[in-house]
C-alpha positions as a LaTeX table, in Angstrom:
\begin{tabular}{lrrr}
\hline
Residue & $x$ (\AA) & $y$ (\AA) & $z$ (\AA) \\
\hline
Met1 & 324.01 & 194.66 & $-31.23$ \\
Phe2 & 323.66 & 192.59 & $-34.27$ \\
Leu3 & 320.07 & 192.78 & $-35.27$ \\
Pro4 & 318.53 & 191.80 & $-38.71$ \\
Pro5 & 317.41 & 194.94 & $-40.43$ \\
Asp6 & 313.77 & 194.03 & $-40.35$ \\
Gln7 & 313.88 & 194.16 & $-36.46$ \\
Val8 & 315.40 & 197.65 & $-36.23$ \\
Gln9 & 312.71 & 200.23 & $-35.42$ \\
Met10 & 314.88 & 203.31 & $-34.85$ \\
Glu11 & 318.68 & 203.78 & $-35.15$ \\
Trp12 & 321.15 & 206.70 & $-34.62$ \\
Asp13 & 324.77 & 207.33 & $-33.95$ \\
Glu14 & 325.53 & 208.68 & $-30.45$ \\
Pro15 & 327.43 & 212.13 & $-30.46$ \\
Arg16 & 331.15 & 211.62 & $-30.69$ \\
Leu17 & 333.07 & 211.14 & $-27.39$ \\
Phe18 & 329.94 & 210.87 & $-25.35$ \\
Thr19 & 331.15 & 207.90 & $-23.47$ \\
Phe20 & 334.40 & 209.79 & $-22.61$ \\
Arg21 & 332.32 & 212.63 & $-21.36$ \\
Thr22 & 330.26 & 210.52 & $-19.02$ \\
Leu23 & 333.02 & 208.39 & $-17.33$ \\
Thr24 & 332.63 & 207.90 & $-13.62$ \\
Val25 & 335.12 & 207.96 & $-10.77$ \\
Gly26 & 334.88 & 204.24 & $-10.62$ \\
Ser27 & 335.82 & 203.77 & $-14.19$ \\
Tyr28 & 338.78 & 206.04 & $-13.73$ \\
Ala29 & 339.73 & 203.95 & $-10.77$ \\
Trp30 & 339.49 & 200.71 & $-12.81$ \\
Arg31 & 341.69 & 202.23 & $-15.50$ \\
Phe32 & 344.26 & 203.30 & $-13.06$ \\
Val33 & 344.37 & 199.68 & $-11.66$ \\
Val34 & 344.99 & 198.26 & $-15.15$ \\
Phe35 & 347.69 & 200.95 & $-15.75$ \\
Ala36 & 349.36 & 200.25 & $-12.49$ \\
Ser37 & 349.37 & 196.49 & $-13.26$ \\
Phe38 & 351.06 & 197.06 & $-16.62$ \\
Ala39 & 353.52 & 199.36 & $-15.12$ \\
Ala40 & 354.37 & 196.88 & $-12.31$ \\
Val41 & 354.90 & 193.99 & $-14.85$ \\
Phe42 & 357.08 & 196.31 & $-17.13$ \\
Ala43 & 359.04 & 197.44 & $-14.04$ \\
Leu44 & 359.69 & 193.84 & $-12.86$ \\
Ala45 & 360.79 & 192.93 & $-16.49$ \\
Gly46 & 363.06 & 196.05 & $-16.44$ \\
Val47 & 364.64 & 195.05 & $-13.18$ \\
Ala48 & 365.30 & 191.54 & $-14.36$ \\
Glu49 & 367.10 & 193.04 & $-17.45$ \\
Ser50 & 368.93 & 195.76 & $-15.40$ \\
Gln51 & 372.13 & 193.76 & $-15.43$ \\
Arg52 & 372.61 & 194.64 & $-19.09$ \\
Arg53 & 372.41 & 198.38 & $-18.32$ \\
Val54 & 371.16 & 199.17 & $-21.85$ \\
Trp55 & 369.08 & 202.28 & $-20.85$ \\
Ser56 & 369.52 & 204.78 & $-18.21$ \\
Ala57 & 367.09 & 204.79 & $-15.22$ \\
Ala58 & 365.15 & 207.81 & $-16.52$ \\
Thr59 & 364.77 & 206.28 & $-19.93$ \\
Ala60 & 363.64 & 203.04 & $-18.46$ \\
Val61 & 361.01 & 204.77 & $-16.35$ \\
Leu62 & 359.80 & 206.71 & $-19.31$ \\
Val63 & 359.36 & 203.59 & $-21.46$ \\
Val64 & 357.61 & 201.78 & $-18.66$ \\
Leu65 & 355.03 & 204.61 & $-18.28$ \\
Leu66 & 354.51 & 205.16 & $-21.97$ \\
Ala67 & 354.05 & 201.43 & $-22.72$ \\
Ser68 & 351.63 & 201.17 & $-19.85$ \\
Gly69 & 349.72 & 204.15 & $-20.83$ \\
Val70 & 349.36 & 202.96 & $-24.44$ \\
Leu71 & 348.22 & 199.64 & $-23.51$ \\
Thr72 & 345.87 & 200.78 & $-20.96$ \\
Leu73 & 344.33 & 203.20 & $-23.56$ \\
Phe74 & 344.11 & 200.60 & $-26.16$ \\
Ile75 & 342.42 & 198.06 & $-23.99$ \\
Thr76 & 340.19 & 200.24 & $-21.68$ \\
Ala77 & 339.22 & 203.23 & $-23.82$ \\
Pro78 & 335.46 & 203.38 & $-24.33$ \\
Pro79 & 334.24 & 203.76 & $-27.98$ \\
Ile80 & 334.61 & 207.17 & $-29.55$ \\
Gln81 & 331.05 & 206.77 & $-30.95$ \\
Arg82 & 328.31 & 204.07 & $-30.50$ \\
Arg83 & 325.53 & 203.02 & $-32.73$ \\
Ile84 & 322.17 & 203.01 & $-30.70$ \\
Thr85 & 319.36 & 200.65 & $-32.07$ \\
Ile86 & 315.81 & 200.47 & $-30.84$ \\
Ser87 & 314.02 & 197.18 & $-31.52$ \\
Arg88 & 310.88 & 195.41 & $-30.26$ \\
Asp89 & 312.98 & 193.51 & $-27.75$ \\
Gly90 & 314.92 & 196.42 & $-26.21$ \\
Ile91 & 317.69 & 198.97 & $-26.67$ \\
Asn92 & 321.03 & 197.81 & $-28.15$ \\
Trp93 & 324.49 & 199.69 & $-28.60$ \\
Ser94 & 327.69 & 198.66 & $-30.34$ \\
Pro95 & 330.78 & 200.62 & $-31.09$ \\
Leu96 & 330.76 & 202.57 & $-34.34$ \\
Val97 & 334.23 & 204.12 & $-33.96$ \\
Ser98 & 336.75 & 202.68 & $-31.41$ \\
Ile99 & 340.39 & 203.26 & $-30.41$ \\
Ser100 & 340.87 & 199.56 & $-30.31$ \\
Gly101 & 340.14 & 199.53 & $-34.07$ \\
Asn102 & 338.36 & 196.61 & $-35.51$ \\
Asn103 & 339.67 & 194.04 & $-32.94$ \\
Pro104 & 336.44 & 191.78 & $-32.57$ \\
Leu105 & 337.23 & 190.79 & $-28.98$ \\
Leu106 & 337.63 & 194.38 & $-27.66$ \\
Arg107 & 334.65 & 195.52 & $-29.73$ \\
Leu108 & 332.41 & 192.92 & $-28.14$ \\
Val109 & 333.30 & 194.29 & $-24.71$ \\
Trp110 & 331.69 & 197.66 & $-25.57$ \\
Cys111 & 328.53 & 196.09 & $-27.04$ \\
Gly112 & 325.45 & 195.81 & $-24.88$ \\
Val113 & 321.67 & 195.54 & $-24.65$ \\
Trp114 & 318.91 & 196.33 & $-22.19$ \\
Thr115 & 315.97 & 193.99 & $-22.86$ \\
Arg116 & 312.43 & 195.39 & $-22.58$ \\
Leu117 & 311.70 & 193.06 & $-19.65$ \\
Glu118 & 314.73 & 194.47 & $-17.59$ \\
Ile119 & 313.89 & 198.24 & $-18.23$ \\
Lys120 & 311.86 & 199.88 & $-15.39$ \\
Arg121 & 311.54 & 203.13 & $-17.32$ \\
Val122 & 313.31 & 205.51 & $-19.68$ \\
Leu123 & 313.85 & 209.23 & $-19.06$ \\
Leu124 & 314.38 & 211.36 & $-22.15$ \\
Leu125 & 315.93 & 214.71 & $-21.44$ \\
Pro126 & 315.84 & 217.34 & $-24.19$ \\
Pro127 & 318.69 & 219.77 & $-24.73$ \\
Gly128 & 318.52 & 222.62 & $-22.20$ \\
Asp129 & 316.60 & 220.56 & $-19.68$ \\
Pro130 & 317.71 & 221.15 & $-16.04$ \\
Gly131 & 319.02 & 217.56 & $-15.78$ \\
Asn132 & 320.89 & 217.71 & $-19.11$ \\
Ser133 & 324.08 & 219.80 & $-19.45$ \\
Phe134 & 324.83 & 218.57 & $-23.08$ \\
Gly135 & 323.78 & 220.30 & $-26.24$ \\
Tyr136 & 321.80 & 217.20 & $-27.37$ \\
Gly137 & 319.20 & 214.82 & $-25.89$ \\
Leu138 & 319.89 & 212.26 & $-23.34$ \\
Met139 & 318.23 & 208.91 & $-22.70$ \\
Val140 & 318.64 & 207.73 & $-19.01$ \\
Ile141 & 317.65 & 204.02 & $-18.80$ \\
Glu142 & 316.56 & 202.93 & $-15.37$ \\
Pro143 & 316.70 & 199.01 & $-15.07$ \\
Lys144 & 314.83 & 197.11 & $-12.51$ \\
Tyr145 & 317.81 & 195.66 & $-10.82$ \\
Ala146 & 320.91 & 197.71 & $-11.79$ \\
Ser147 & 322.37 & 201.23 & $-11.91$ \\
Pro148 & 320.92 & 203.60 & $-14.55$ \\
Gly149 & 322.85 & 203.95 & $-17.83$ \\
Thr150 & 322.88 & 207.00 & $-20.13$ \\
Ile151 & 322.86 & 207.17 & $-23.85$ \\
Gly152 & 323.30 & 210.39 & $-26.01$ \\
Ile153 & 320.61 & 211.13 & $-28.45$ \\
Ala154 & 321.78 & 212.75 & $-31.73$ \\
Asn155 & 320.05 & 216.10 & $-32.50$ \\
Gln156 & 318.39 & 214.73 & $-35.68$ \\
Val157 & 316.35 & 212.12 & $-33.63$ \\
Ser158 & 312.95 & 213.33 & $-32.60$ \\
Leu159 & 312.52 & 212.79 & $-28.89$ \\
Asp160 & 308.67 & 212.56 & $-29.33$ \\
Arg161 & 309.02 & 209.81 & $-32.04$ \\
Leu162 & 311.48 & 208.02 & $-29.89$ \\
Ala163 & 309.26 & 208.25 & $-26.76$ \\
Gln164 & 306.28 & 207.02 & $-28.85$ \\
Gln165 & 308.41 & 204.01 & $-30.23$ \\
Leu166 & 309.54 & 202.97 & $-26.76$ \\
Ser167 & 306.04 & 203.31 & $-25.32$ \\
Asp168 & 304.60 & 201.28 & $-28.12$ \\
Asn169 & 307.18 & 198.60 & $-27.22$ \\
Gly170 & 305.80 & 198.43 & $-23.64$ \\
Ile171 & 308.43 & 200.70 & $-21.93$ \\
Ala172 & 307.36 & 203.46 & $-19.63$ \\
Val173 & 308.79 & 206.72 & $-20.93$ \\
Thr174 & 309.18 & 210.21 & $-19.37$ \\
Val175 & 310.00 & 213.10 & $-21.54$ \\
Gly176 & 311.25 & 215.85 & $-19.25$ \\
Ala177 & 308.34 & 216.17 & $-16.88$ \\
Gln178 & 305.69 & 214.57 & $-19.08$ \\
Glu179 & 305.09 & 210.82 & $-18.58$ \\
Leu180 & 303.81 & 208.45 & $-21.39$ \\
Pro181 & 302.40 & 205.15 & $-20.08$ \\
Ala182 & 303.87 & 201.97 & $-21.58$ \\
Ala183 & 301.49 & 200.45 & $-24.25$ \\
Gly184 & 301.21 & 197.25 & $-22.29$ \\
Lys185 & 300.09 & 199.27 & $-19.16$ \\
Lys186 & 297.19 & 201.23 & $-20.59$ \\
Gly187 & 293.85 & 200.88 & $-18.76$ \\
Gln188 & 295.47 & 199.19 & $-15.70$ \\
\hline
\end{tabular}
């Protein structure tokens, strides 16, 4: 997230729209609930104001749907591009470009970190690998007690150098089918 420059070991910008391409069914369901909530609130407000008959019913429905859609997009849209940072302590990400602009509260929602201690292992998939349908590398992070997370790796980042850096930090790394032991686990 917000690391001093002397702690940054590697850093890159994730490919644009990666987070949009990897949305799950659950994240779409959550966004639909937010959209429906906004629509319900706006519809109730419209009914309360219906005695004035300022708009026709079709215009009112259009305004409710449009306003709900814009607010849902503004609040729940993932970042267009993230900055990924590897440090001694773990893997950080923060929004580089976001639909919500520079709103600090909404930007903080999309920041995150996996600490070295909570990472079970990292799987690096080069482009063209059977588990990777993208034109760039993928980093699948398998935490010890949570669901795996995926990060896009820009093409200019060397997967071998990234694997070595993670391994030197004590994280078990697999590149495709080749496993590198974590530095802290050598000789055990």
